[in-house]
Structures are given as C-alpha cells and as structure tokens.
Backbone as XML, in Angstrom:
<?xml version="1.0"?>
<chain id="A" units="angstrom">
  <residue number="1" name="UNK">
    <atom name="N" x="146.264" y="121.537" z="80.109"/>
    <atom name="CA" x="144.775" y="122.267" z="79.309"/>
    <atom name="C" x="144.524" y="123.070" z="80.423"/>
  </residue>
  <residue number="2" name="UNK">
    <atom name="N" x="144.906" y="124.352" z="80.044"/>
    <atom name="CA" x="143.953" y="125.342" z="81.226"/>
    <atom name="C" x="142.414" y="125.575" z="81.842"/>
  </residue>
  <residue number="3" name="UNK">
    <atom name="N" x="141.764" y="124.496" z="80.961"/>
    <atom name="CA" x="140.473" y="124.963" z="80.862"/>
    <atom name="C" x="140.053" y="123.760" z="82.282"/>
  </residue>
  <residue number="4" name="UNK">
    <atom name="N" x="140.406" y="122.903" z="82.558"/>
    <atom name="CA" x="140.489" y="121.733" z="83.419"/>
    <atom name="C" x="140.127" y="122.506" z="85.072"/>
  </residue>
  <residue number="5" name="UNK">
    <atom name="N" x="140.973" y="123.355" z="85.385"/>
    <atom name="CA" x="141.702" y="123.677" z="86.601"/>
    <atom name="C" x="140.060" y="125.042" z="86.788"/>
  </residue>
  <residue number="6" name="UNK">
    <atom name="N" x="140.177" y="125.670" z="85.961"/>
    <atom name="CA" x="138.224" y="126.420" z="85.893"/>
    <atom name="C" x="137.161" y="125.494" z="85.830"/>
  </residue>
  <residue number="7" name="UNK">
    <atom name="N" x="137.558" y="124.849" z="85.518"/>
    <atom name="CA" x="136.230" y="123.148" z="85.346"/>
    <atom name="C" x="135.993" y="123.482" z="86.709"/>
  </residue>
  <residue number="8" name="UNK">
    <atom name="N" x="137.273" y="122.630" z="87.163"/>
    <atom name="CA" x="137.216" y="121.877" z="88.763"/>
    <atom name="C" x="136.795" y="122.942" z="89.626"/>
  </residue>
  <residue number="9" name="UNK">
    <atom name="N" x="136.994" y="124.135" z="89.433"/>
    <atom name="CA" x="137.073" y="125.449" z="90.351"/>
    <atom name="C" x="135.547" y="125.768" z="90.381"/>
  </residue>
  <residue number="10" name="UNK">
    <atom name="N" x="134.778" y="125.742" z="89.258"/>
    <atom name="CA" x="133.325" y="125.650" z="88.832"/>
    <atom name="C" x="132.453" y="125.145" z="89.714"/>
  </residue>
  <residue number="11" name="UNK">
    <atom name="N" x="133.029" y="123.350" z="89.397"/>
    <atom name="CA" x="131.968" y="122.002" z="90.551"/>
    <atom name="C" x="132.722" y="122.834" z="91.640"/>
  </residue>
  <residue number="12" name="UNK">
    <atom name="N" x="133.349" y="122.854" z="91.928"/>
    <atom name="CA" x="133.661" y="122.841" z="93.503"/>
    <atom name="C" x="132.565" y="124.030" z="94.170"/>
  </residue>
  <residue number="13" name="UNK">
    <atom name="N" x="132.351" y="125.373" z="93.392"/>
    <atom name="CA" x="131.552" y="126.220" z="94.193"/>
    <atom name="C" x="129.893" y="125.632" z="93.761"/>
  </residue>
  <residue number="14" name="UNK">
    <atom name="N" x="129.383" y="124.901" z="92.862"/>
    <atom name="CA" x="128.578" y="124.604" z="92.470"/>
    <atom name="C" x="128.018" y="123.622" z="93.314"/>
  </residue>
  <residue number="15" name="UNK">
    <atom name="N" x="128.958" y="123.056" z="93.516"/>
    <atom name="CA" x="128.519" y="121.683" z="94.907"/>
    <atom name="C" x="128.294" y="122.201" z="95.772"/>
  </residue>
  <residue number="16" name="UNK">
    <atom name="N" x="129.413" y="123.624" z="96.366"/>
    <atom name="CA" x="129.023" y="123.841" z="97.620"/>
    <atom name="C" x="127.492" y="124.893" z="97.556"/>
  </residue>
  <residue number="17" name="UNK">
    <atom name="N" x="127.254" y="125.317" z="96.431"/>
    <atom name="CA" x="125.795" y="126.050" z="96.395"/>
    <atom name="C" x="124.743" y="125.439" z="96.437"/>
  </residue>
  <residue number="18" name="UNK">
    <atom name="N" x="124.718" y="124.105" z="95.691"/>
    <atom name="CA" x="123.610" y="123.188" z="95.814"/>
    <atom name="C" x="123.312" y="122.525" z="97.474"/>
  </residue>
  <residue number="19" name="UNK">
    <atom name="N" x="124.746" y="122.262" z="98.297"/>
    <atom name="CA" x="124.608" y="121.846" z="99.851"/>
    <atom name="C" x="124.222" y="122.958" z="100.240"/>
  </residue>
  <residue number="20" name="UNK">
    <atom name="N" x="124.408" y="124.488" z="100.178"/>
    <atom name="CA" x="124.051" y="125.274" z="101.092"/>
    <atom name="C" x="122.450" y="125.556" z="101.196"/>
  </residue>
  <residue number="21" name="UNK">
    <atom name="N" x="122.039" y="125.384" z="99.443"/>
    <atom name="CA" x="120.587" y="125.584" z="99.266"/>
    <atom name="C" x="120.211" y="124.240" z="100.258"/>
  </residue>
  <residue number="22" name="UNK">
    <atom name="N" x="120.314" y="123.519" z="100.092"/>
    <atom name="CA" x="119.380" y="122.203" z="100.511"/>
    <atom name="C" x="119.264" y="121.986" z="101.945"/>
  </residue>
  <residue number="23" name="UNK">
    <atom name="N" x="119.731" y="122.680" z="102.872"/>
    <atom name="CA" x="119.464" y="122.690" z="104.574"/>
    <atom name="C" x="118.147" y="123.375" z="104.437"/>
  </residue>
  <residue number="24" name="UNK">
    <atom name="N" x="117.837" y="124.031" z="103.432"/>
    <atom name="CA" x="116.714" y="125.037" z="104.109"/>
    <atom name="C" x="115.114" y="124.265" z="104.213"/>
  </residue>
  <residue number="25" name="UNK">
    <atom name="N" x="115.363" y="123.490" z="103.386"/>
    <atom name="CA" x="114.145" y="122.383" z="102.458"/>
    <atom name="C" x="113.961" y="121.065" z="103.617"/>
  </residue>
  <residue number="26" name="UNK">
    <atom name="N" x="115.383" y="121.010" z="104.516"/>
    <atom name="CA" x="115.064" y="119.496" z="104.913"/>
    <atom name="C" x="114.398" y="119.838" z="107.040"/>
  </residue>
  <residue number="27" name="UNK">
    <atom name="N" x="114.980" y="121.449" z="107.335"/>
    <atom name="CA" x="114.546" y="120.996" z="108.636"/>
    <atom name="C" x="112.439" y="120.490" z="109.021"/>
  </residue>
  <residue number="28" name="UNK">
    <atom name="N" x="111.640" y="121.261" z="108.434"/>
    <atom name="CA" x="110.654" y="120.642" z="108.178"/>
    <atom name="C" x="110.739" y="119.143" z="108.118"/>
  </residue>
  <residue number="29" name="UNK">
    <atom name="N" x="110.900" y="118.347" z="107.618"/>
    <atom name="CA" x="111.541" y="117.092" z="107.144"/>
    <atom name="C" x="111.623" y="116.407" z="108.480"/>
  </residue>
  <residue number="30" name="UNK">
    <atom name="N" x="112.979" y="117.093" z="109.166"/>
    <atom name="CA" x="114.113" y="116.172" z="110.102"/>
    <atom name="C" x="113.252" y="116.408" z="110.970"/>
  </residue>
  <residue number="31" name="UNK">
    <atom name="N" x="112.448" y="117.411" z="111.697"/>
    <atom name="CA" x="111.190" y="117.170" z="112.666"/>
    <atom name="C" x="110.322" y="116.184" z="112.607"/>
  </residue>
  <residue number="32" name="UNK">
    <atom name="N" x="109.853" y="115.796" z="111.595"/>
    <atom name="CA" x="108.399" y="114.835" z="111.188"/>
    <atom name="C" x="109.604" y="113.490" z="110.839"/>
  </residue>
  <residue number="33" name="UNK">
    <atom name="N" x="110.850" y="113.162" z="110.768"/>
    <atom name="CA" x="111.378" y="111.696" z="110.870"/>
    <atom name="C" x="111.377" y="111.792" z="112.221"/>
  </residue>
  <residue number="34" name="UNK">
    <atom name="N" x="111.114" y="111.973" z="113.361"/>
    <atom name="CA" x="110.928" y="111.497" z="114.962"/>
    <atom name="C" x="110.276" y="111.660" z="114.993"/>
  </residue>
  <residue number="35" name="UNK">
    <atom name="N" x="108.679" y="111.245" z="114.348"/>
    <atom name="CA" x="106.819" y="111.346" z="114.490"/>
    <atom name="C" x="106.572" y="110.281" z="115.584"/>
  </residue>
  <residue number="36" name="UNK">
    <atom name="N" x="105.679" y="110.566" z="116.093"/>
    <atom name="CA" x="105.209" y="109.294" z="116.801"/>
    <atom name="C" x="104.277" y="108.708" z="115.988"/>
  </residue>
  <residue number="37" name="UNK">
    <atom name="N" x="103.807" y="108.906" z="114.906"/>
    <atom name="CA" x="103.279" y="108.718" z="113.906"/>
    <atom name="C" x="103.883" y="107.904" z="113.106"/>
  </residue>
  <residue number="38" name="UNK">
    <atom name="N" x="104.082" y="107.093" z="112.734"/>
    <atom name="CA" x="105.041" y="106.086" z="112.372"/>
    <atom name="C" x="104.768" y="106.185" z="110.336"/>
  </residue>
  <residue number="39" name="UNK">
    <atom name="N" x="103.241" y="106.634" z="110.198"/>
    <atom name="CA" x="103.343" y="106.589" z="108.212"/>
    <atom name="C" x="104.339" y="108.125" z="108.388"/>
  </residue>
  <residue number="40" name="UNK">
    <atom name="N" x="103.832" y="108.818" z="109.204"/>
    <atom name="CA" x="104.601" y="110.626" z="109.232"/>
    <atom name="C" x="105.849" y="110.283" z="108.678"/>
  </residue>
  <residue number="41" name="UNK">
    <atom name="N" x="106.604" y="109.164" z="109.804"/>
    <atom name="CA" x="107.720" y="109.297" z="110.128"/>
    <atom name="C" x="108.530" y="108.643" z="108.523"/>
  </residue>
  <residue number="42" name="UNK">
    <atom name="N" x="107.676" y="107.416" z="108.469"/>
    <atom name="CA" x="108.121" y="106.856" z="106.771"/>
    <atom name="C" x="108.229" y="108.241" z="105.840"/>
  </residue>
  <residue number="43" name="UNK">
    <atom name="N" x="106.976" y="108.858" z="105.706"/>
    <atom name="CA" x="107.063" y="109.302" z="104.264"/>
    <atom name="C" x="107.843" y="110.878" z="104.448"/>
  </residue>
  <residue number="44" name="UNK">
    <atom name="N" x="108.687" y="110.813" z="105.828"/>
    <atom name="CA" x="109.027" y="111.751" z="105.876"/>
    <atom name="C" x="110.759" y="111.198" z="105.668"/>
  </residue>
  <residue number="45" name="UNK">
    <atom name="N" x="110.889" y="110.189" z="106.056"/>
    <atom name="CA" x="112.279" y="109.491" z="105.209"/>
    <atom name="C" x="112.586" y="108.962" z="103.377"/>
  </residue>
  <residue number="46" name="UNK">
    <atom name="N" x="111.225" y="109.066" z="103.148"/>
    <atom name="CA" x="111.051" y="109.052" z="101.334"/>
    <atom name="C" x="111.549" y="110.417" z="101.248"/>
  </residue>
  <residue number="47" name="UNK">
    <atom name="N" x="110.426" y="111.497" z="101.839"/>
    <atom name="CA" x="110.663" y="112.639" z="101.095"/>
    <atom name="C" x="112.497" y="113.048" z="101.417"/>
  </residue>
  <residue number="48" name="UNK">
    <atom name="N" x="112.869" y="112.820" z="102.687"/>
    <atom name="CA" x="114.483" y="113.168" z="102.557"/>
    <atom name="C" x="115.072" y="112.393" z="101.450"/>
  </residue>
  <residue number="49" name="UNK">
    <atom name="N" x="115.224" y="111.249" z="101.630"/>
    <atom name="CA" x="115.416" y="110.061" z="100.674"/>
    <atom name="C" x="115.689" y="110.852" z="98.978"/>
  </residue>
  <residue number="50" name="UNK">
    <atom name="N" x="114.236" y="111.335" z="98.608"/>
    <atom name="CA" x="114.369" y="111.757" z="97.350"/>
    <atom name="C" x="114.944" y="113.074" z="97.361"/>
  </residue>
  <residue number="51" name="UNK">
    <atom name="N" x="114.986" y="113.994" z="98.170"/>
    <atom name="CA" x="115.565" y="115.309" z="98.037"/>
    <atom name="C" x="116.900" y="115.473" z="98.095"/>
  </residue>
  <residue number="52" name="UNK">
    <atom name="N" x="117.351" y="114.218" z="98.597"/>
    <atom name="CA" x="118.815" y="114.015" z="98.564"/>
    <atom name="C" x="119.184" y="113.672" z="97.162"/>
  </residue>
  <residue number="53" name="UNK">
    <atom name="N" x="118.617" y="112.638" z="96.679"/>
    <atom name="CA" x="118.584" y="112.014" z="95.155"/>
    <atom name="C" x="118.567" y="113.092" z="94.565"/>
  </residue>
  <residue number="54" name="UNK">
    <atom name="N" x="117.989" y="114.256" z="94.370"/>
    <atom name="CA" x="117.663" y="115.250" z="92.998"/>
    <atom name="C" x="118.637" y="116.169" z="93.682"/>
  </residue>
  <residue number="55" name="UNK">
    <atom name="N" x="118.956" y="116.284" z="94.367"/>
    <atom name="CA" x="120.337" y="117.164" z="94.983"/>
    <atom name="C" x="121.235" y="116.809" z="94.155"/>
  </residue>
  <residue number="56" name="UNK">
    <atom name="N" x="121.916" y="115.594" z="93.641"/>
    <atom name="CA" x="122.813" y="115.115" z="94.163"/>
    <atom name="C" x="122.831" y="114.644" z="92.055"/>
  </residue>
  <residue number="57" name="UNK">
    <atom name="N" x="121.072" y="114.913" z="91.801"/>
    <atom name="CA" x="121.632" y="114.644" z="90.317"/>
    <atom name="C" x="122.028" y="116.128" z="89.865"/>
  </residue>
  <residue number="58" name="UNK">
    <atom name="N" x="121.032" y="117.050" z="90.592"/>
    <atom name="CA" x="121.639" y="118.708" z="90.010"/>
    <atom name="C" x="123.278" y="118.857" z="90.109"/>
  </residue>
  <residue number="59" name="UNK">
    <atom name="N" x="123.551" y="117.643" z="91.475"/>
    <atom name="CA" x="125.444" y="118.635" z="91.441"/>
    <atom name="C" x="125.799" y="117.524" z="90.141"/>
  </residue>
  <residue number="60" name="UNK">
    <atom name="N" x="125.426" y="116.679" z="90.108"/>
    <atom name="CA" x="125.815" y="115.520" z="88.365"/>
    <atom name="C" x="125.676" y="116.378" z="86.979"/>
  </residue>
  <residue number="61" name="UNK">
    <atom name="N" x="123.977" y="116.831" z="86.682"/>
    <atom name="CA" x="124.262" y="117.353" z="86.054"/>
    <atom name="C" x="125.292" y="119.259" z="85.604"/>
  </residue>
  <residue number="62" name="UNK">
    <atom name="N" x="125.157" y="119.665" z="86.729"/>
    <atom name="CA" x="125.902" y="120.418" z="86.632"/>
    <atom name="C" x="127.698" y="120.534" z="86.375"/>
  </residue>
  <residue number="63" name="UNK">
    <atom name="N" x="127.978" y="119.036" z="87.007"/>
    <atom name="CA" x="129.403" y="118.458" z="86.660"/>
    <atom name="C" x="129.301" y="118.446" z="85.106"/>
  </residue>
  <residue number="64" name="UNK">
    <atom name="N" x="128.578" y="117.959" z="84.513"/>
    <atom name="CA" x="128.451" y="117.540" z="83.418"/>
    <atom name="C" x="128.251" y="118.827" z="82.224"/>
  </residue>
  <residue number="65" name="UNK">
    <atom name="N" x="127.820" y="119.784" z="83.127"/>
    <atom name="CA" x="127.324" y="120.985" z="81.654"/>
    <atom name="C" x="128.751" y="121.432" z="82.131"/>
  </residue>
  <residue number="66" name="UNK">
    <atom name="N" x="129.789" y="121.559" z="83.089"/>
    <atom name="CA" x="131.447" y="121.671" z="82.730"/>
    <atom name="C" x="131.913" y="121.749" z="82.601"/>
  </residue>
  <residue number="67" name="UNK">
    <atom name="N" x="131.908" y="120.373" z="82.088"/>
    <atom name="CA" x="132.799" y="119.786" z="81.254"/>
    <atom name="C" x="132.350" y="119.503" z="79.907"/>
  </residue>
  <residue number="68" name="UNK">
    <atom name="N" x="131.249" y="119.655" z="79.822"/>
    <atom name="CA" x="130.301" y="120.299" z="77.985"/>
    <atom name="C" x="131.268" y="121.211" z="77.709"/>
  </residue>
  <residue number="69" name="UNK">
    <atom name="N" x="131.690" y="122.473" z="78.035"/>
    <atom name="CA" x="132.035" y="123.839" z="78.434"/>
    <atom name="C" x="133.224" y="123.570" z="77.875"/>
  </residue>
  <residue number="70" name="UNK">
    <atom name="N" x="134.052" y="122.947" z="78.751"/>
    <atom name="CA" x="135.231" y="122.817" z="78.857"/>
    <atom name="C" x="135.680" y="121.861" z="77.668"/>
  </residue>
  <residue number="71" name="UNK">
    <atom name="N" x="134.960" y="121.087" z="77.481"/>
    <atom name="CA" x="135.012" y="120.119" z="76.018"/>
    <atom name="C" x="134.552" y="121.435" z="74.962"/>
  </residue>
  <residue number="72" name="UNK">
    <atom name="N" x="133.720" y="121.851" z="74.663"/>
    <atom name="CA" x="133.343" y="122.967" z="73.910"/>
    <atom name="C" x="134.460" y="123.789" z="73.286"/>
  </residue>
  <residue number="73" name="UNK">
    <atom name="N" x="134.990" y="124.451" z="74.513"/>
    <atom name="CA" x="136.544" y="125.133" z="74.610"/>
    <atom name="C" x="137.450" y="124.724" z="73.806"/>
  </residue>
  <residue number="74" name="UNK">
    <atom name="N" x="137.639" y="123.707" z="74.413"/>
    <atom name="CA" x="139.235" y="123.132" z="73.714"/>
    <atom name="C" x="138.454" y="122.377" z="72.197"/>
  </residue>
  <residue number="75" name="UNK">
    <atom name="N" x="137.201" y="122.337" z="72.217"/>
    <atom name="CA" x="136.588" y="122.213" z="70.342"/>
    <atom name="C" x="136.645" y="123.462" z="69.492"/>
  </residue>
  <residue number="76" name="UNK">
    <atom name="N" x="136.795" y="124.671" z="70.189"/>
    <atom name="CA" x="136.993" y="125.181" z="69.522"/>
    <atom name="C" x="138.324" y="126.062" z="68.980"/>
  </residue>
  <residue number="77" name="UNK">
    <atom name="N" x="139.058" y="126.188" z="70.418"/>
    <atom name="CA" x="141.094" y="126.326" z="70.303"/>
    <atom name="C" x="141.430" y="125.155" z="69.364"/>
  </residue>
  <residue number="78" name="UNK">
    <atom name="N" x="141.101" y="124.152" z="68.820"/>
    <atom name="CA" x="141.557" y="123.127" z="68.060"/>
    <atom name="C" x="140.813" y="123.888" z="66.420"/>
  </residue>
  <residue number="79" name="UNK">
    <atom name="N" x="140.234" y="123.974" z="66.318"/>
    <atom name="CA" x="139.527" y="124.653" z="65.499"/>
    <atom name="C" x="140.379" y="125.903" z="64.801"/>
  </residue>
  <residue number="80" name="UNK">
    <atom name="N" x="140.543" y="126.757" z="65.933"/>
    <atom name="CA" x="140.755" y="127.890" z="65.658"/>
    <atom name="C" x="142.087" y="127.541" z="65.403"/>
  </residue>
  <residue number="81" name="UNK">
    <atom name="N" x="143.114" y="126.727" z="66.207"/>
    <atom name="CA" x="144.442" y="126.072" z="65.562"/>
    <atom name="C" x="144.636" y="125.618" z="64.088"/>
  </residue>
  <residue number="82" name="UNK">
    <atom name="N" x="143.507" y="124.996" z="63.733"/>
    <atom name="CA" x="143.461" y="123.973" z="62.408"/>
    <atom name="C" x="143.164" y="125.013" z="61.530"/>
  </residue>
  <residue number="83" name="UNK">
    <atom name="N" x="142.502" y="126.240" z="62.095"/>
    <atom name="CA" x="142.376" y="126.928" z="60.601"/>
    <atom name="C" x="143.945" y="127.830" z="60.283"/>
  </residue>
  <residue number="84" name="UNK">
    <atom name="N" x="144.519" y="128.171" z="61.637"/>
    <atom name="CA" x="145.935" y="128.597" z="61.108"/>
    <atom name="C" x="146.894" y="127.719" z="60.936"/>
  </residue>
  <residue number="85" name="UNK">
    <atom name="N" x="147.170" y="126.589" z="60.934"/>
    <atom name="CA" x="148.062" y="125.720" z="60.703"/>
    <atom name="C" x="147.846" y="125.991" z="59.232"/>
  </residue>
  <residue number="86" name="UNK">
    <atom name="N" x="146.372" y="125.621" z="58.763"/>
    <atom name="CA" x="146.115" y="125.373" z="57.318"/>
    <atom name="C" x="146.786" y="126.973" z="56.594"/>
  </residue>
  <residue number="87" name="UNK">
    <atom name="N" x="146.531" y="127.713" z="57.121"/>
    <atom name="CA" x="146.537" y="129.211" z="56.549"/>
    <atom name="C" x="148.081" y="129.457" z="56.193"/>
  </residue>
  <residue number="88" name="UNK">
    <atom name="N" x="149.226" y="128.749" z="57.427"/>
    <atom name="CA" x="150.673" y="129.158" z="57.303"/>
    <atom name="C" x="150.719" y="128.253" z="56.520"/>
  </residue>
  <residue number="89" name="UNK">
    <atom name="N" x="150.255" y="126.684" z="55.983"/>
    <atom name="CA" x="150.506" y="125.825" z="54.869"/>
    <atom name="C" x="150.273" y="126.531" z="53.603"/>
  </residue>
  <residue number="90" name="UNK">
    <atom name="N" x="149.450" y="127.294" z="53.409"/>
    <atom name="CA" x="149.112" y="127.293" z="52.151"/>
    <atom name="C" x="150.255" y="129.020" z="51.764"/>
  </residue>
  <residue number="91" name="UNK">
    <atom name="N" x="150.480" y="129.592" z="52.801"/>
    <atom name="CA" x="151.838" y="130.860" z="52.995"/>
    <atom name="C" x="152.918" y="130.174" z="52.776"/>
  </residue>
  <residue number="92" name="UNK">
    <atom name="N" x="153.074" y="129.234" z="53.059"/>
    <atom name="CA" x="154.434" y="128.553" z="52.888"/>
    <atom name="C" x="154.417" y="127.062" z="52.581"/>
  </residue>
  <residue number="93" name="UNK">
    <atom name="N" x="154.388" y="126.941" z="51.108"/>
    <atom name="CA" x="154.318" y="125.582" z="50.927"/>
    <atom name="C" x="155.300" y="124.619" z="50.799"/>
  </residue>
</chain>
C-alpha cells in the first residue's frame, strides 16, 4: 500500500514539528523548577508535566489524523476499484 510510507513520513514530520515548538514554552518553567520557594518549584513541576502531556496528546491526535487520511484514501481507492469491476462485469457477462 503506497499510503503507509507517506503516512509514516507525515507522522515523523509532525512529531518533529511538535518537539521543536515545545522548547520555547519550557524555558521559564525550567528556571522555576530550581526555585528556592518549594511552592513555586512544585507548581513548575506540575506545569512541566501537563505541558508534556499536552504535547504528547497533540502528537497522538496528529498520528490518528494521518491514519484516518490513509484509511480514507484506501476506502476511496477500493470504491473506485469496485465501480471498475462492476462496469467490467456488466460489459463482459
């Protein structure tokens, strides 16, 4: 199936894009992780953990979108193939 290599490449590109976006928002949190105030440090850990979870979920969503696109393409191709087979059967009974 030619759609799967395309889907894998798209998944890789999406993952790399999300990873590169992630580093910009973590810089202030990284400084707060080492805060002398334990409340600030704990909240910074929570923020960092939630940020990581959000980015992972975004990657999962992009992966699922890619899978859905590949499946839709397969479905469209199968429908076209079915139409072609039916026309051939009608033309050559």
